[in-house]
C-alpha positions in Angstrom: -25.2 43.4 -3.4 -25.7 39.7 -4.0 -25.9 37.3 -1.0 -23.6 34.3 -0.8 -24.7 31.4 -3.1 -23.8 27.8 -2.5 -23.5 26.9 -6.2 -22.8 28.6 -9.5 -26.3 27.6 -10.6 -27.8 29.5 -7.7 -25.8 32.6 -8.7 -26.8 32.4 -12.4 -30.5 32.0 -11.4 -30.4 35.4 -9.6 -27.2 37.3 -10.1 -26.7 38.0 -13.8 -28.3 41.5 -13.7 -25.7 42.5 -11.1 -22.9 41.4 -13.4 -24.5 43.5 -16.2 -24.6 46.5 -13.9 -20.9 46.0 -13.0 -19.9 45.8 -16.7 -21.8 48.9 -17.6 -20.5 50.8 -14.7 -16.8 49.9 -15.5 -17.4 51.1 -19.0 -19.1 54.3 -17.9 -16.5 55.3 -15.2 -13.2 54.0 -16.6 -13.5 53.4 -20.3 -15.8 55.9 -22.0 -14.5 59.0 -20.3 -11.1 58.2 -22.0 -12.5 57.3 -25.4 -11.1 59.8 -27.9 -9.5 61.6 -25.0 -6.4 59.5 -24.2 -3.2 61.3 -23.5 0.1 59.8 -24.6 1.1 58.9 -21.1 -2.0 56.8 -20.7 -1.0 54.4 -23.5 1.8 51.7 -23.4 3.0 48.9 -25.5 3.1 45.3 -24.1 4.6 43.0 -26.8 4.8 45.3 -29.8 3.0 48.2 -31.6 -0.2 46.2 -32.1 -0.4 45.1 -28.5 -1.4 48.1 -26.5 -2.6 48.7 -23.0 -4.2 51.9 -21.6 -5.2 53.3 -18.3 -8.8 52.4 -19.3 -7.8 48.7 -19.5 -6.0 48.7 -16.2 -8.6 50.7 -14.2 -11.6 48.9 -15.7 -10.0 45.5 -14.9 -9.3 46.6 -11.4 -12.9 47.7 -10.9 -14.3 44.5 -12.3 -11.9 42.3 -10.3 -13.1 43.9 -7.1 -16.8 43.8 -7.8 -17.1 40.4 -9.5 -15.1 38.6 -6.8 -17.4 40.2 -4.2 -20.6 39.3 -6.1 -19.7 35.6 -6.1 -17.7 34.7 -2.9 -15.1 32.1 -3.4 -14.6 33.0 -7.1 -11.4 34.2 -8.6 -10.6 36.5 -11.5 -8.4 35.9 -14.5 -7.9 39.2 -16.2 -5.8 40.0 -19.2 -3.7 42.7 -17.5 -3.3 40.7 -14.3 -2.0 37.7 -16.2 0.4 40.0 -18.1 1.8 41.1 -14.8 1.8 37.6 -13.3 1.3 34.7 -15.8 0.8 32.2 -12.9 -2.7 33.8 -12.4 -3.8 32.0 -15.6 -3.6 28.6 -13.8 -6.9 29.4 -12.0 -8.7 28.3 -15.2 -7.7 24.8 -14.4 -8.8 24.9 -10.8 -12.1 24.1 -9.1 -13.2 27.5 -8.1 -15.6 29.6 -10.3 -13.5 31.9 -12.5 -14.3 35.3 -13.9 -12.5 35.7 -17.2 -12.1 39.4 -18.0 -10.9 41.4 -21.0 -11.6 45.0 -19.9 -11.1 46.5 -23.4 -11.1 44.0 -26.2 -9.9 45.9 -29.3 -7.6 48.2 -27.5 -6.0 49.3 -30.8 -9.4 50.4 -32.0 -10.1 52.1 -28.7 -6.8 54.1 -28.9 -7.6 55.2 -32.5 -11.1 56.4 -31.7 -12.9 53.5 -33.4 -16.1 52.4 -31.6 -15.3 48.7 -32.5 -14.2 47.6 -29.0 -15.9 45.9 -26.2 -15.7 44.7 -22.6 -15.8 40.9 -22.2 -16.7 38.9 -19.0 -17.2 35.2 -18.8 -17.9 33.0 -15.8 -16.4 29.5 -16.0 -15.9 26.5 -13.7 -13.9 23.3 -14.4 -13.0 24.6 -17.8 -16.6 25.1 -18.9 -17.9 28.6 -19.6 -21.3 29.0 -17.9 -22.2 32.6 -18.8 -20.9 35.5 -20.7 -21.4 39.3 -21.2 -20.2 41.2 -24.2 -20.7 44.9 -24.0 -19.8 47.4 -26.7 -20.0 50.7 -24.7 -19.5 53.1 -27.6 -22.4 51.4 -29.4 -24.3 50.7 -26.2 -25.0 47.1 -27.2 -25.0 44.2 -24.7 -25.0 40.5 -25.6 -25.4 37.9 -23.0 -25.4 34.1 -22.9 -26.1 31.5 -20.2 -25.3 27.9 -21.0 -28.4 25.9 -22.0 -30.5 29.1 -22.0 -29.6 30.8 -25.3 -28.0 34.1 -26.3 -29.5 37.6 -26.3 -28.5 40.9 -27.8 -30.2 43.8 -26.0 -32.9 41.4 -24.8 -33.6 39.9 -28.2 -32.8 36.2 -29.0 -29.7 35.7 -31.2 -29.7 33.0 -33.9 -26.7 32.5 -36.0 -28.4 30.6 -38.8 -26.5 29.2 -41.8 -24.7 30.9 -44.7 -26.7 31.4 -47.9 -26.0 28.7 -50.5 -23.7 29.9 -53.3 -22.4 32.9 -51.4 -18.7 33.4 -50.5 -18.0 32.7 -46.8 -16.8 35.7 -45.0 -14.1 34.7 -42.5 -12.3 37.0 -40.0 -8.7 35.9 -39.5 -5.8 36.5 -37.1 -3.4 39.4 -37.6 -0.1 38.0 -39.2 1.8 39.4 -36.2 0.2 36.8 -34.0 0.8 33.7 -36.1 3.6 31.2 -36.4 4.9 30.1 -39.8 2.9 27.0 -39.6 -0.3 28.9 -38.7 0.4 31.3 -41.6 0.5 28.3 -44.0 -2.8 27.0 -42.5 -4.5 30.3 -42.9 -3.5 30.5 -46.6 -5.9 27.7 -47.1 -8.7 30.2 -46.8 -7.5 32.1 -49.9 -9.6 30.0 -52.3 -12.7 30.2 -54.3 -15.8 30.5 -52.2 -14.1 32.2 -49.2 -13.6 35.8 -48.5 -11.0 36.2 -45.7 -10.4 39.5 -43.9 -8.4 40.7 -40.9 -10.3 40.5 -37.6 -11.1 43.4 -35.4 -12.1 43.0 -31.8 -12.4 39.2 -31.3 -15.4 39.7 -29.0 -17.3 41.7 -31.6 -16.4 39.2 -34.3 -18.0 36.5 -32.2 -21.1 38.7 -31.8 -21.2 39.1 -35.6 -21.3 35.3 -36.0 -24.1 35.0 -33.4 -26.0 37.7 -35.3 -25.5 35.9 -38.7 -23.4 38.9 -40.0 -20.1 37.0 -40.2 -19.8 33.3 -41.3 -16.7 32.2 -39.3 -13.4 33.1 -37.7 -10.0 31.5 -38.0 -7.9 32.4 -34.9 -4.4 31.4 -34.0 -4.2 32.3 -30.3 -5.7 30.8 -27.2 -6.0 33.6 -24.6 -9.2 32.8 -22.7 -10.1 36.4 -22.2 -10.5 37.0 -25.9 -12.5 33.8 -26.6 -14.5 32.6 -23.6 -17.4 35.0 -23.7 -17.8 34.9 -27.5 -17.5 31.2 -27.9 -20.4 30.7 -25.5 -22.4 33.4 -27.3 -21.9 31.6 -30.6 -22.7 28.2 -29.2 -25.9 29.4 -27.6 -26.9 31.1 -30.9 -26.6 27.8 -32.6 -23.0 28.0 -33.9 -20.1 25.7 -33.5 -16.4 25.7 -32.8 -13.6 23.4 -33.9 -9.9 23.2 -33.6 -7.5 22.0 -36.3 -7.9 18.4 -35.1 -11.7 18.7 -35.2 -12.2 19.0 -31.5 -14.1 21.8 -29.7 -11.9 24.7 -28.4 -10.9 24.4 -24.7 -10.4 27.6 -22.7 -7.8 25.8 -20.5 -5.5 25.6 -23.5 -3.6 22.9 -25.4 -5.7 23.4 -28.6 -4.5 22.6 -32.1 -4.3 25.9 -33.9 -5.7 27.7 -35.8 -9.3 27.1 -34.7 -12.7 28.3 -36.0 -16.0 29.5 -34.7 -18.8 29.4 -37.2 -22.5 30.0 -37.7 -23.1 26.2 -38.0 -21.4 22.9 -37.8 -21.1 22.5 -41.6 -19.3 25.8 -41.9 -17.0 25.0 -39.1 -16.0 21.8 -40.7 -15.4 23.4 -44.1 -13.1 26.0 -42.5 -11.1 23.4 -40.6 -10.8 21.3 -43.8 -9.4 24.3 -45.6 -7.0 25.1 -42.8 -5.9 21.4 -42.5 -5.3 21.1 -46.2 -2.9 24.0 -46.3 -1.1 23.2 -43.0 
């Protein structure tokens, strides 16, 4: 149990290991026992057949909400399932209190279908700035962490996104068409050009990790939900990458972004993707 800290910096100096323990325990007790074992009554649709929720999502979020708010007294939790139940909860991102941003199972569709490409995402923010993040892929047992100004790690090893090799097509993971407006669809069509290889995205959290690893060049996403992006955007930034919205500004977790937006291995790649999106918009 962590003692009361007066500042978020004090917490980050001593409490990150306790967050890692909480994330791993949520996965071990609520997520992995249901992986490849979900019964039909444990799966529900939220906003359509591609937007699923399971008992693993609900129970893992409940566990993390209880533990994380206790680890950092005075903090609040913005979790995907809690916001679905009560959208007003999202407003905490614009407040002054430290905020835990939680996606208990990012990639629920993959989880439901027995695909290991899902993860648990936790970020700690204050005043709209993400200060730390944890990305845990329990089926792969891989944990990526980032603390603002201190770099990004994967299983304890430093992450460096690097830059795409000259002359090679850019691989860009893009939003599913079900989650795009007509205008966003037109913008994304700009990626279907020579020198770019777009593909549908999987778990957003794992796509961000792939950028931080240098395995994926960029993303082009058209939705703003902070639980999908906060952890990964800090991971990419601390690995040397960049993020830009359609107007050339950094993505804000508090919302109001010009969409689609990109995260990329370096600034030059981010600007190229935005130029392609803007040219087709």
